[in-house]
C-alpha positions as CSV (number, residue, x, y, z in Angstrom):
1,M,24.5,-3.4,74.1
2,A,22.3,-0.3,74.4
3,W,23.2,0.8,70.9
4,V,22.3,-2.6,69.5
5,Y,18.9,-2.3,71.2
6,L,18.5,1.2,69.8
7,V,19.4,0.2,66.2
8,L,17.0,-2.8,66.4
9,A,14.3,-0.5,67.9
10,G,14.7,1.7,64.8
11,V,14.5,-1.2,62.5
12,F,11.3,-2.4,64.1
13,E,10.0,1.1,64.0
14,V,9.6,0.7,60.3
15,G,7.1,-2.1,60.6
16,W,4.3,-0.2,62.2
17,P,3.8,2.5,59.6
18,V,3.9,-0.2,56.9
19,G,1.3,-2.1,58.9
20,L,-0.9,1.0,59.1
21,K,-0.5,1.4,55.3
22,L,-1.6,-2.3,54.8
23,S,-4.6,-1.6,57.1
24,Q,-6.0,0.9,54.6
25,V,-6.9,-1.9,52.3
26,P,-10.1,-3.7,53.5
27,A,-8.7,-7.2,52.6
28,T,-5.6,-6.7,54.9
29,R,-7.1,-4.3,57.5
30,L,-6.9,-6.7,60.5
31,A,-3.6,-8.1,59.5
32,G,-2.2,-4.6,59.0
33,I,-3.4,-3.4,62.4
34,A,-2.0,-6.6,64.1
35,M,1.3,-6.0,62.3
36,A,1.4,-2.4,63.4
37,L,0.7,-3.2,67.0
38,F,3.3,-6.0,67.1
39,F,6.1,-3.8,65.6
40,L,5.2,-0.9,67.8
41,G,5.4,-3.1,70.9
42,V,8.7,-4.6,70.0
43,S,10.2,-1.2,68.9
44,G,9.0,0.5,72.1
45,T,10.4,-2.3,74.3
46,L,13.8,-2.1,72.6
47,L,13.8,1.7,72.9
48,W,13.0,1.4,76.6
49,L,15.9,-0.9,77.0
50,A,18.3,1.4,75.1
51,Q,17.2,4.4,77.2
52,K,18.7,2.8,80.3
53,Q,22.1,3.8,79.1
54,I,21.6,6.3,76.2
55,P,20.4,9.8,76.9
56,L,16.7,10.4,76.2
57,G,17.1,13.0,73.4
58,T,19.8,11.0,71.6
59,A,17.9,7.7,71.8
60,Y,14.6,9.3,70.6
61,A,16.3,11.2,67.7
62,V,18.2,8.1,66.6
63,W,15.1,5.9,66.9
64,T,12.9,8.2,64.9
65,G,15.7,8.8,62.4
66,I,16.2,5.1,61.6
67,G,12.4,4.7,61.5
68,A,12.0,7.7,59.1
69,V,14.7,6.6,56.7
70,G,13.6,3.0,56.8
71,T,10.0,3.9,56.2
72,F,11.0,6.2,53.4
73,G,12.9,3.3,51.8
74,M,9.9,0.9,52.2
75,G,7.6,3.5,50.7
76,V,9.8,3.8,47.6
77,Y,10.3,0.0,47.4
78,L,6.8,-1.2,48.1
79,Y,4.5,1.6,47.2
80,G,6.3,3.5,44.4
81,D,6.7,6.7,46.5
82,P,8.7,9.3,44.5
83,L,12.5,9.3,44.8
84,T,13.4,12.9,43.9
85,A,16.7,14.7,44.5
86,A,15.0,16.8,47.2
87,R,13.6,13.8,49.0
88,F,16.9,12.0,48.8
89,L,18.7,15.1,50.2
90,G,16.2,15.2,53.1
91,V,17.0,11.5,53.9
92,A,20.7,12.2,53.7
93,L,20.3,15.0,56.2
94,I,18.5,12.7,58.6
95,I,21.2,10.1,58.3
96,A,23.9,12.8,58.9
97,G,22.1,14.0,62.0
98,V,21.8,10.4,63.4
99,V,25.5,9.8,62.7
100,T,26.4,13.1,64.4
101,L,24.4,12.2,67.5
102,K,26.1,8.8,67.7
103,L,29.6,10.4,67.4
104,A,28.7,13.1,70.0
105,H,27.7,10.4,72.5
């Protein structure tokens, strides 16, 4: 169950940077801040639950990896962030690192 909590924590990790991005627009400032706080709270709680059984370094690396890849995807999808070969390679390396940590556990 700890790995389920960790994957969900990583998925919710994506929500708070998106909320912070929304908060940069005056019309959605408060909603963006509220969204960021909500997702940060849920993500942190799920990470806390996962760390009861998964080593700290592994849990943190997987959590941030999922969050980084997910946030990268949301940036490309929602905000037109560039999708270059170099950026794609960087994301692929993050995914390879997360998979390696899971297999090494």
